[in-house]
N, CA, C and O of each residue as an XYZ file, in Angstrom:
276
protein
N       0.819     -1.187      0.000
C       0.000      0.000      0.000
C       0.864      1.252      0.000
O       0.480      2.272     -0.573
N       2.022      1.184      0.636
C       2.897      2.357      0.675
C       3.249      2.811     -0.739
O       3.168      4.001     -1.045
N       3.638      1.875     -1.602
C       3.983      2.208     -2.980
C       2.772      2.779     -3.711
O       2.901      3.765     -4.437
N       1.624      2.189     -3.534
C       0.408      2.659     -4.182
C       0.090      4.089     -3.765
O      -0.290      4.907     -4.602
N       0.241      4.395     -2.490
C      -0.054      5.733     -1.996
C       0.937      6.776     -2.497
O       0.556      7.931     -2.688
N       2.191      6.408     -2.714
C       3.188      7.374     -3.168
C       3.121      7.605     -4.666
O       3.477      8.686     -5.134
N       2.679      6.628     -5.420
C       2.631      6.753     -6.875
C       1.445      7.596     -7.320
O       1.567      8.394     -8.249
N       0.317      7.431     -6.678
C      -0.863      8.173     -7.088
C      -1.443      7.626     -8.376
O      -1.770      6.443     -8.465
N      -1.570      8.483     -9.370
C      -2.173      8.100    -10.644
C      -1.064      7.755    -11.622
O      -0.448      8.657    -12.188
N      -0.795      6.480    -11.833
C       0.309      6.038    -12.689
C      -0.216      5.087    -13.749
O      -1.328      4.571    -13.647
N       0.591      4.868    -14.756
C       0.211      3.940    -15.809
C       1.424      3.225    -16.361
O       2.565      3.573    -16.054
N       1.167      2.232    -17.169
C       2.227      1.441    -17.788
C       1.907      1.303    -19.270
O       0.764      1.041    -19.644
N       2.915      1.481    -20.104
C       2.767      1.258    -21.538
C       3.679      0.100    -21.915
O       4.877      0.134    -21.634
N       3.116     -0.933    -22.555
C       3.907     -2.094    -22.943
C       3.672     -2.408    -24.410
O       2.551     -2.301    -24.909
N       4.730     -2.792    -25.091
C       4.632     -3.335    -26.438
C       4.798     -4.840    -26.320
O       5.836     -5.315    -25.859
N       3.786     -5.594    -26.731
C       3.798     -7.041    -26.551
C       3.578     -7.725    -27.896
O       2.662     -7.376    -28.639
N       4.422     -8.695    -28.195
C       4.234     -9.540    -29.370
C       3.766    -10.906    -28.899
O       4.345    -11.474    -27.974
N       2.738    -11.432    -29.516
C       2.188    -12.719    -29.123
C       2.281    -13.666    -30.312
O       1.950    -13.296    -31.438
N       2.732    -14.888    -30.055
C       2.825    -15.883    -31.111
C       2.813    -17.271    -30.522
O       2.806    -17.444    -29.303
N       2.811    -18.251    -31.386
C       2.854    -19.638    -30.936
C       4.248    -19.956    -30.418
O       5.252    -19.614    -31.044
N       4.295    -20.610    -29.273
C       5.563    -20.989    -28.666
C       5.525    -22.484    -28.394
O       4.561    -22.987    -27.819
N       6.557    -23.188    -28.800
C       6.663    -24.613    -28.492
C       7.279    -24.763    -27.115
O       8.245    -24.075    -26.783
N       6.734    -25.647    -26.325
C       7.260    -25.855    -24.987
C       6.607    -24.910    -23.995
O       5.623    -24.239    -24.306
N       7.164    -24.871    -22.814
C       6.633    -24.044    -21.736
C       7.731    -23.118    -21.268
O       8.894    -23.516    -21.207
N       7.386    -21.910    -20.943
C       8.387    -20.971    -20.454
C       7.758    -19.876    -19.624
O       6.538    -19.715    -19.606
N       8.591    -19.130    -18.944
C       8.163    -17.986    -18.153
C       8.738    -16.727    -18.768
O       9.776    -16.769    -19.429
N       8.078    -15.623    -18.556
C       8.559    -14.339    -19.035
C       8.943    -13.504    -17.826
O       8.118    -13.257    -16.947
N      10.191    -13.071    -17.782
C      10.677    -12.184    -16.730
C      11.203    -10.925    -17.405
O      12.014    -11.007    -18.327
N      10.750     -9.770    -16.956
C      11.168     -8.516    -17.583
C      11.799     -7.601    -16.547
O      11.338     -7.521    -15.409
N      12.844     -6.922    -16.947
C      13.519     -5.948    -16.095
C      13.609     -4.628    -16.836
O      13.622     -4.599    -18.067
N      13.673     -3.538    -16.090
C      13.919     -2.238    -16.700
C      15.400     -1.910    -16.573
O      16.096     -2.464    -15.722
N      15.869     -1.017    -17.412
C      17.270     -0.607    -17.326
C      17.497      0.300    -16.125
O      18.620      0.413    -15.634
N      16.444      0.941    -15.653
C      16.530      1.781    -14.460
C      15.524      1.267    -13.451
O      14.689      0.421    -13.771
N      15.603      1.766    -12.261
C      14.630      1.357    -11.253
C      15.304      0.678    -10.081
O      16.499      0.384    -10.114
N      14.533      0.436     -9.063
C      15.017     -0.146     -7.818
C      14.760     -1.646     -7.841
O      13.607     -2.076     -7.802
N      15.821     -2.449     -7.906
C      15.674     -3.912     -7.986
C      15.084     -4.515     -6.717
O      14.665     -5.672     -6.725
N      15.042     -3.745     -5.616
C      14.437     -4.259     -4.389
C      12.923     -4.086     -4.388
O      12.243     -4.599     -3.500
N      12.392     -3.374     -5.368
C      10.944     -3.165     -5.472
C      10.489     -3.733     -6.808
O      10.506     -3.046     -7.829
N      10.087     -4.988     -6.784
C       9.740     -5.717     -8.001
C       8.256     -6.037     -8.019
O       7.675     -6.396     -6.995
N       7.654     -5.905     -9.177
C       6.277     -6.343     -9.376
C       6.321     -7.558    -10.294
O       6.848     -7.489    -11.404
N       5.771     -8.654     -9.829
C       5.752     -9.892    -10.603
C       4.340    -10.107    -11.128
O       3.388    -10.207    -10.354
N       4.212    -10.178    -12.436
C       2.919    -10.426    -13.065
C       2.992    -11.798    -13.709
O       3.876    -12.052    -14.527
N       2.096    -12.666    -13.358
C       2.156    -14.016    -13.901
C       0.775    -14.594    -14.115
O      -0.241    -14.009    -13.740
N       0.775    -15.733    -14.714
C      -0.471    -16.468    -14.906
C      -0.170    -17.951    -14.789
O       0.991    -18.362    -14.791
N      -1.189    -18.724    -14.689
C      -1.018    -20.167    -14.564
C      -1.085    -20.767    -15.957
O      -2.161    -20.869    -16.546
N       0.059    -21.161    -16.480
C       0.078    -21.667    -17.854
C       0.603    -23.089    -17.977
O       0.646    -23.631    -19.081
N       1.005    -23.706    -16.867
C       1.520    -25.073    -16.978
C       0.352    -26.057    -16.898
O      -0.387    -26.094    -15.914
N       0.211    -26.833    -17.935
C      -0.914    -27.753    -18.011
C      -0.599    -28.871    -18.996
O       0.419    -28.845    -19.689
N      -1.472    -29.828    -19.041
C      -1.412    -30.895    -20.038
C      -2.784    -30.982    -20.694
O      -3.772    -30.511    -20.132
N      -2.851    -31.574    -21.863
C      -4.125    -31.656    -22.592
C      -5.217    -32.339    -21.777
O      -6.391    -31.983    -21.886
N      -4.832    -33.329    -20.955
C      -5.814    -34.101    -20.202
C      -6.282    -33.386    -18.939
O      -7.276    -33.800    -18.343
N      -5.594    -32.322    -18.510
C      -5.918    -31.678    -17.244
C      -6.438    -30.264    -17.415
O      -6.405    -29.688    -18.502
N      -6.915    -29.730    -16.314
C      -7.492    -28.384    -16.344
C      -6.434    -27.292    -16.206
O      -6.697    -26.141    -16.554
N      -5.247    -27.626    -15.705
C      -4.199    -26.629    -15.540
C      -4.334    -25.793    -14.290
O      -3.535    -24.884    -14.068
N      -5.340    -26.083    -13.456
C      -5.525    -25.288    -12.244
C      -5.356    -26.124    -10.982
O      -5.691    -25.673     -9.886
N      -4.843    -27.332    -11.129
C      -4.778    -28.249     -9.996
C      -3.518    -28.115     -9.153
O      -3.409    -28.752     -8.105
N      -2.574    -27.305     -9.587
C      -1.377    -27.093     -8.783
C      -1.065    -25.607     -8.755
O      -1.707    -24.813     -9.443
N      -0.082    -25.240     -7.961
C       0.281    -23.841     -7.813
C       1.667    -23.643     -8.401
O       2.654    -24.038     -7.780
N       1.768    -23.048     -9.574
C       3.051    -22.824    -10.231
C       3.710    -21.516     -9.842
O       4.732    -21.157    -10.427
N       3.163    -20.787     -8.875
C       3.681    -19.472     -8.499
C       5.129    -19.533     -8.041
O       5.943    -18.723     -8.484
N       5.466    -20.457     -7.180
C       6.834    -20.532     -6.650
C       7.840    -20.823     -7.751
O       8.963    -20.322     -7.709
N       7.454    -21.623     -8.735
C       8.358    -21.902     -9.857
C       8.674    -20.625    -10.610
O       9.829    -20.389    -10.963
N       7.669    -19.796    -10.863
C       7.885    -18.567    -11.616
C       8.718    -17.578    -10.813
O       9.611    -16.937    -11.366
N       8.442    -17.441     -9.505
C       9.225    -16.541     -8.665
C      10.687    -16.941     -8.677
O      11.564    -16.082     -8.759
N      10.961    -18.230     -8.596
C      12.342    -18.712     -8.600
C      13.045    -18.415     -9.908
O      14.235    -18.099     -9.909
N      12.333    -18.510    -11.027
C      12.923    -18.231    -12.335
C      13.266    -16.759    -12.495
O      14.217    -16.424    -13.202
N      12.510    -15.870    -11.851
C      12.718    -14.431    -12.026
C      13.785    -13.874    -11.091
O      14.257    -12.757    -11.304
N      14.171    -14.611    -10.077
C      15.208    -14.127     -9.154
C      16.567    -14.196     -9.810
O      16.853    -15.123    -10.567
N      17.399    -13.223     -9.524
C      18.749    -13.194    -10.098
C      19.787    -13.245     -9.012
O      20.984    -13.230     -9.300
């Protein structure tokens, strides 16, 4: 909440390309400037198999681990 209160009215502009990808992967993005101790992680649940719903496990920790440097 502290960050939200200090920023006020802010926005984000992103250029995103979407295409077919073979395999499974995570996307981690960094800025050239900014405070590395204040990170926002945006993710989704994308690990699944054709036979399953893809919502039966929690892949959050896997993605957090991939984004740490």
